C-alpha positions in Angstrom: -1.6 2.0 -8.8 -5.3 2.1 -10.2 -6.2 3.2 -13.8 -9.8 4.6 -14.1 -11.0 4.5 -17.7 -14.0 6.8 -18.4 -16.2 6.6 -21.5 -18.5 9.6 -21.6 -20.2 12.1 -23.9 -20.1 10.7 -27.6 -22.5 12.3 -30.1 -25.1 10.5 -31.6 -24.1 8.9 -34.9 -27.0 8.0 -37.5 -24.8 6.1 -39.8 -24.4 2.6 -38.4 -20.9 1.9 -40.2 -19.5 5.2 -38.7 -20.9 4.4 -35.2 -19.2 0.9 -35.3 -15.9 2.5 -36.5 -16.1 4.8 -33.6 -16.7 2.1 -31.3 -13.8 0.2 -32.7 -11.6 3.1 -32.1 -12.3 3.5 -28.4 -11.9 -0.2 -28.0 -8.4 0.1 -29.7 -7.4 3.0 -27.4 -8.5 1.1 -24.3 -6.6 -2.1 -25.6 -3.4 0.1 -25.9 -3.8 0.7 -22.1 -4.4 -2.9 -21.3 -1.5 -4.0 -23.4 0.8 -1.4 -21.5 -0.6 -2.9 -18.2 0.1 -6.3 -19.4 3.8 -5.9 -19.7 6.3 -7.3 -17.2 7.2 -4.1 -15.6 3.4 -3.0 -15.2 1.7 -6.1 -14.4 0.4 -4.8 -11.1 -2.0 -2.2 -12.5 -5.5 -2.4 -11.4 -7.9 -1.2 -14.2 -11.6 -0.1 -13.9 -13.9 1.0 -16.6 -17.0 3.5 -16.0 -19.4 4.4 -18.6 -22.9 5.6 -18.8 -26.2 3.5 -18.6 -29.8 5.1 -18.6 -28.3 8.5 -18.2 -26.4 7.7 -15.1 -22.8 6.7 -14.3 -22.1 2.9 -14.3 -19.2 0.8 -13.5 -18.7 -1.4 -16.4 -15.7 -3.2 -14.7 -14.6 -2.8 -11.2 -10.9 -2.5 -10.3 -9.3 -5.8 -11.2 -6.1 -7.2 -12.9 -8.4 -9.7 -14.8 -7.8 -8.0 -18.2 -9.7 -10.7 -20.0 -12.8 -10.0 -18.2 -12.5 -6.0 -19.2 -12.1 -7.1 -22.9 -15.2 -9.3 -22.6 -17.3 -6.1 -21.3 -15.9 -4.1 -24.0 -17.3 -6.2 -26.7 -20.7 -5.3 -25.4 -19.8 -1.7 -25.1 -22.2 1.2 -26.3 -21.0 4.8 -26.3 -23.1 7.0 -23.9 -24.1 10.2 -25.1 -24.0 12.6 -22.1 -23.6 11.9 -18.4 -23.2 14.7 -15.9 -19.4 14.9 -15.3 -20.0 15.4 -11.5 -21.9 12.1 -11.4 -18.7 10.6 -13.1 -16.4 12.1 -10.5 -18.5 11.1 -7.6 -18.7 7.5 -9.0 -14.8 7.3 -9.3 -14.6 8.7 -5.7 -16.7 5.9 -4.4 -15.1 3.3 -6.5 -11.4 4.2 -5.2 -12.5 4.6 -1.4 -14.6 1.3 -1.6 -12.1 -0.9 -3.5 -8.7 0.6 -3.1 -8.3 2.8 0.1 -4.5 3.1 -0.5 -2.1 6.0 -0.9 -0.7 7.0 -4.2 -1.6 8.7 -7.7 -4.8 7.3 -9.4 -4.6 7.8 -13.3 -8.0 8.8 -14.8 -8.3 8.3 -18.7 -11.2 10.1 -20.1 -12.6 8.9 -23.5 -15.0 11.7 -24.8 -16.6 12.6 -28.1 -16.3 15.8 -30.0 -19.0 17.9 -28.2 -18.9 18.9 -24.6 -21.2 17.7 -21.8 -24.0 20.2 -21.4 -25.5 20.2 -17.9 -29.4 20.3 -18.2 -31.3 23.0 -16.2 -33.2 20.2 -14.1 -29.8 18.7 -12.8 -27.8 21.8 -12.4 -26.6 22.2 -8.8 -26.9 25.6 -6.8 -23.7 27.7 -6.9 -22.8 26.7 -3.3 -19.1 25.9 -2.0 -20.3 22.3 -1.6 -21.1 22.0 -5.4 -17.3 22.4 -6.1 -16.9 18.9 -4.6 -18.1 17.2 -7.6 -15.5 18.8 -9.8 -12.5 17.6 -7.7 -11.0 14.1 -6.7 -10.7 13.4 -3.2 -7.2 11.8 -3.9 -4.1 12.4 -5.6 -4.9 12.0 -9.4 -3.6 12.7 -13.1 -6.4 13.2 -15.6 -5.6 12.2 -19.3 -8.6 13.5 -21.5 -8.6 11.8 -25.0 -11.0 13.6 -27.3 -12.0 11.3 -30.2 -12.0 13.8 -33.0 -9.5 15.0 -35.4 -10.0 18.6 -34.3 -11.4 19.0 -30.8 -10.4 22.6 -30.0 -14.0 23.6 -29.4 -14.3 20.5 -26.9 -11.2 21.5 -24.9 -12.9 24.6 -23.4 -15.3 22.7 -21.2 -12.7 20.1 -20.2 -10.2 22.6 -19.1 -12.6 23.3 -16.3 -12.1 19.6 -15.3 -8.2 20.2 -15.2 -8.8 23.3 -13.4 -10.6 21.5 -10.6 -7.9 19.2 -10.6 -5.1 21.6 -10.0 -4.1 21.2 -13.6 -2.7 17.7 -13.0 -3.4 16.5 -16.3 -3.6 16.9 -20.1 -5.7 16.9 -23.1 -5.1 15.1 -26.3 -7.1 15.1 -29.5 -7.3 11.8 -31.5 -8.3 11.2 -35.1 -10.7 8.0 -34.6 -10.6 7.1 -38.1 -6.9 6.1 -38.2 -6.0 3.2 -36.1 -2.2 4.1 -36.4 -2.9 7.6 -34.7 -5.1 5.9 -32.0 -2.3 3.6 -31.3 0.4 6.2 -31.1 -1.5 8.6 -29.2 -2.7 6.2 -26.3 0.6 4.5 -26.0 2.6 7.8 -25.7 0.1 9.0 -23.2 0.2 5.8 -20.9 3.9 5.6 -21.1 4.4 9.2 -20.0 2.2 8.8 -17.1 3.8 5.9 -15.5 7.6 5.9 -16.1 9.2 2.7 -14.4 11.5 3.5 -11.4 14.5 1.6 -12.4 17.6 1.3 -10.2 20.7 -0.8 -10.0 20.8 -3.5 -7.0 24.5 -4.0 -6.0 25.3 -7.4 -3.9 29.3 -7.6 -3.7 30.6 -8.0 -7.2 27.3 -8.9 -8.8 24.6 -6.5 -9.7 21.2 -6.2 -11.7 18.6 -3.8 -12.8 15.3 -3.8 -10.9 12.2 -1.9 -10.9 10.6 -0.4 -7.7 7.0 -0.5 -7.7 5.6 1.9 -6.8 8.4 4.3 -7.0 10.1 5.6 -3.8 8.8 9.0 -2.7 11.4 11.6 -1.3 11.7 11.6 2.4 11.1 15.0 4.1 11.0 15.0 7.8 12.7 16.0 11.0 15.4 13.7 12.5 17.4 14.4 15.6 15.9 18.0 15.5 17.3 18.6 12.1 15.3 19.1 8.8 16.3 16.0 6.5 15.5 15.8 2.9 16.3 12.6 1.0 15.9 11.3 -2.6 16.8 7.7 -3.4 19.8 7.1 -5.6 20.3 5.2 -8.8 22.1 2.4 -7.0 21.1 0.1 -3.8 23.9 -1.4 -2.4 23.5 -4.3 0.0 25.8 -4.0 3.1 25.1 -7.1 4.9 22.4 -9.4 6.4 20.6 -9.7 9.6 18.2 -12.3 11.2 14.4 -11.7 11.0 14.3 -12.6 14.7 16.5 -9.7 15.5 14.7 -7.5 13.1 11.2 -8.2 14.5 8.7 -5.5 13.5 10.6 -2.2 12.7 8.8 1.0 11.6 9.1 1.7 8.1 8.2 4.7 5.8 6.9 2.8 2.8 7.3 -0.7 1.0 7.8 -1.4 -2.5 8.1 -4.4 -4.6 11.3 -5.3 -6.4 10.7 -6.6 -9.8 13.7 -7.7 -11.9 13.9 -6.0 -15.3 15.6 -9.1 -17.1 12.7 -10.6 -18.6 12.2 -11.2 -22.3 10.2 -8.8 -24.3 7.5 -9.8 -26.5 8.9 -8.1 -29.6 12.5 -9.6 -29.2 13.3 -13.0 -30.8 13.4 -15.7 -28.1 16.8 -16.9 -28.9 18.4 -13.7 -29.1 17.0 -12.3 -25.9 16.0 -15.3 -23.7 17.0 -13.6 -20.4 15.0 -15.9 -18.3 17.8 -18.1 -18.4 20.2 -15.6 -17.4 21.3 -15.7 -13.7 19.9 -12.9 -11.7 20.6 -11.3 -8.2 16.9 -11.1 -7.5 16.5 -14.9 -7.8 19.7 -15.5 -5.6 18.4 -13.1 -3.0 14.9 -14.5 -2.8 15.8 -18.0 -2.3 18.6 -17.4 0.2 16.6 -14.7 2.2 13.6 -17.1 2.5 15.6 -20.2 3.4 18.0 -18.6 5.8 14.9 -16.4 7.3 17.0 -13.2 7.0 16.7 -9.6 5.7 19.1 -7.6 3.5 20.3 -4.1 4.7 20.5 -1.8 1.9 21.6 1.7 1.5 19.1 4.1 -0.6 21.2 7.1 -0.3 23.7 8.6 2.3 22.5 8.1 5.7 19.4 6.4 4.6 18.7 2.8 4.6 16.1 0.1 3.7 15.4 -3.7 4.3 14.9 -6.2 1.5 12.9 -9.3 2.6 11.3 -12.4 0.9 7.5 -12.0 1.3 5.1 -14.7 0.5 1.4 -13.9 -0.3 0.5 -17.6 -0.6 2.0 -20.9 -1.6 2.5 -19.7 -5.2 3.1 -16.3 -4.9 6.2 -14.8 -3.4 8.0 -11.5 -3.9 11.0 -9.4 -2.9 10.0 -6.4 -0.8 11.9 -3.3 -0.1 11.1 -1.6 3.2 12.2 1.8 3.3 13.1 3.0 6.8 13.2 6.6 7.9 16.3 8.6 7.0 19.0 8.7 9.8 21.6 6.1 11.0 19.5 4.8 13.6 16.0 4.0 12.0 15.6 0.9 14.2 16.4 1.8 17.8 17.2 -1.7 18.9 19.8 -2.5 16.1 21.8 0.5 17.0 23.8 2.7 14.4 23.5 1.2 11.0 26.8 2.9 10.1 28.6 1.1 12.8 27.6 -2.3 12.1 30.2 -5.0 10.8 30.2 -8.5 9.3 30.1 -11.1 12.0 33.0 -13.0 10.1 35.3 -9.9 11.2 34.7 -10.5 15.0 37.6 -12.0 16.9 37.6 -15.7 17.9 37.1 -14.8 21.6 33.9 -12.6 21.2 31.2 -13.7 23.3 28.6 -13.6 20.7 30.6 -16.1 18.7 31.7 -18.4 21.4 28.2 -18.5 23.0 26.2 -18.3 19.8 24.5 -15.2 21.2 22.6 -12.5 19.2 24.3 -8.9 19.5 20.7 -7.6 19.4 19.1 -5.8 20.9 21.6 -3.0 21.6 22.2 -2.7 25.2 22.5 1.0 26.3 24.6 2.5 29.0 21.3 3.7 30.7 19.9 1.9 33.6 16.7 3.0 34.7 15.7 2.5 38.2 12.0 1.9 37.6 9.8 -0.2 35.5 8.6 1.2 32.0 5.0 2.3 32.6 4.1 1.4 29.0 4.0 -1.9 27.4 5.8 -2.6 24.1 4.6 -5.4 22.0 7.2 -5.8 19.3 6.8 -9.7 19.2 3.7 -12.0 20.0 5.6 -13.5 22.7 5.5 -10.0 24.7 1.6 -10.2 24.4 1.6 -13.8 25.8 3.8 -13.0 28.7 1.8 -9.9 29.7 -1.5 -12.2 29.8 0.3 -14.8 31.7 1.3 -12.4 34.2 -2.3 -11.3 34.6 -3.4 -14.9 35.1 -0.7 -15.5 37.6 -2.0 -12.7 39.7 -5.5 -13.9 39.4 -4.4 -17.3 40.9 -3.3 -15.4 44.0 -6.4 -13.3 44.5 -7.1 -11.6 46.9 -3.5 -11.4 48.3 -2.3 -9.8 44.9 -5.4 -7.5 44.5 -3.4 -4.4 43.9 -1.1 -5.9 41.4 -3.9 -7.9 39.5 -5.9 -4.7 38.9 -2.6 -2.7 38.0 -1.6 -5.3 35.4 -5.2 -5.6 33.9 -5.4 -1.8 33.6 -1.8 -1.9 31.8 -2.8 -4.6 29.3 -6.2 -2.8 28.6 -4.7 0.6 27.9 -2.0 -1.0 25.7 -4.5 -2.9 23.6 -6.4 0.3 23.2 -3.3 2.3 22.1 -2.6 -0.4 19.7 -6.0 -0.5 18.3 -6.1 -4.4 19.5 -9.5 -4.1 21.1 -10.2 -7.9 20.5 -7.4 -8.6 23.1 -9.7 -6.9 25.9 -12.6 -9.4 25.1 -10.0 -12.3 25.0 -8.7 -11.3 28.3 -12.0 -11.4 29.7 -12.7 -15.1 28.3 -9.4 -16.3 29.8 -10.4 -14.9 33.5 -13.9 -16.3 33.1 -12.3 -19.7 32.3 -10.1 -19.2 35.1 -12.9 -18.4 37.4 -15.2 -21.5 36.3 -12.4 -24.1 36.1 -10.3 -23.2 39.0 -12.0 -24.8 42.1 -9.2 -23.6 44.4 -10.2 -20.2 44.1 -11.8 -18.7 47.1 -15.2 -16.7 47.0 -13.4 -13.5 47.3 -11.1 -14.2 44.4 -14.4 -15.2 42.3 -16.0 -12.0 43.1 -12.9 -10.0 41.8 -12.7 -12.0 38.5 -16.4 -11.7 38.1 -16.3 -8.1 38.6 -13.2 -7.6 36.4 -14.9 -9.8 33.5 -18.0 -7.8 33.5 -15.9 -4.6 33.5 -13.9 -5.6 30.6 -16.9 -6.7 28.4 -18.8 -3.4 29.3 -18.9 -0.5 26.6 -16.8 1.7 29.0 -13.8 -0.6 28.7 -13.2 0.9 25.3 -12.5 4.3 27.1 -8.8 4.9 28.0 -9.5 6.8 31.0 -11.7 3.9 32.3 -10.0 2.4 35.3 -10.9 -1.1 36.6 -10.8 -1.5 40.4 -12.0 -3.6 43.2 -14.5 -0.8 44.3 
């Protein structure tokens, strides 16, 4: 969840001591934002700083979690006088889409002086519909404008236009920059209201703990089995059981979130009285067990709405608990069946075939038995891709007898690769067929002609067209 700090439009101050005091007030306000982001529950915030340089918008710090580098840049901060607000918004749009490219709300903190920005006539844009673009963000946002003045009512009039262009998603605060206590309180209250942590209770049998979901889970609105469904996550997440990751495969999910334990020692509390790091926590138990056993926890978010908790490792040193929110309904993963009908494996009878033969009950076998093969390819696991490629190679070795089946499988794999956006697989298949053509001396000249024609077709630009059919003609 990015936070963009904008420093713009400060009046020229002739008194050097007064200017230094104003700069110190701006740094103190930004320091409150960095302090908020440093807390355990908010340590995932990305922050960028945009200011002015040579009458143009300038990115002082790109989106980063290295708050130390931001503080170093602030030591060399000079307050810009007036930068066209439309250039600032354009700079923010480019920054978000180049460095973030993720869904979710972006918080924009604007630190401005006591006077409004006046657009010069030379830089004023014509009143066309396209000009309104510069007054609007291209992503969901919340603007918090902090006017560094004791009484900034005159300045509010201009910045109300900015909020109007943002559909009024924001607010304006006046801050007395000569009072450090006022600066700290104003900035702390503003940033705290913008991002309240989403705290829920995680229940696992008779033990429980409070966790933060980051980012917060959005309500689910959609159509499930021809019915309109509106779901909101409850205050308790109850774990119903565990399932192997091999059976889970790669299920579709609505959203995913970090599970962050809230039982960490605060900075203000004494270490002996609030040393919660030594207190057992459910998240630590879950993280270790799920990672070692290669399993996922099935959790209920709300009535008839489920999710999956998995241990996810970004690197050797970083590992997190991730909540995958599934679509609402009792059957969000088709090959796992009805979640409400699941039971613990220990409750199965001793003569159950799944226990006696150590077989997995998944995927669920339906009563439907189609009398024809599926025309489409479903690659849930990597083994499915490998099996289809091997099938093409087997038919290639039996050319020209298996000519029709060979071209049929090549076109099926090509179409599936384009459907999944797996275009590199098409080039990989052409390399495999070329290797087979050059290394297999037992192939006839007719078979090599078919393979060379297929390799050329797969490498042609037309291969990226779904309607393009590779044939022997």
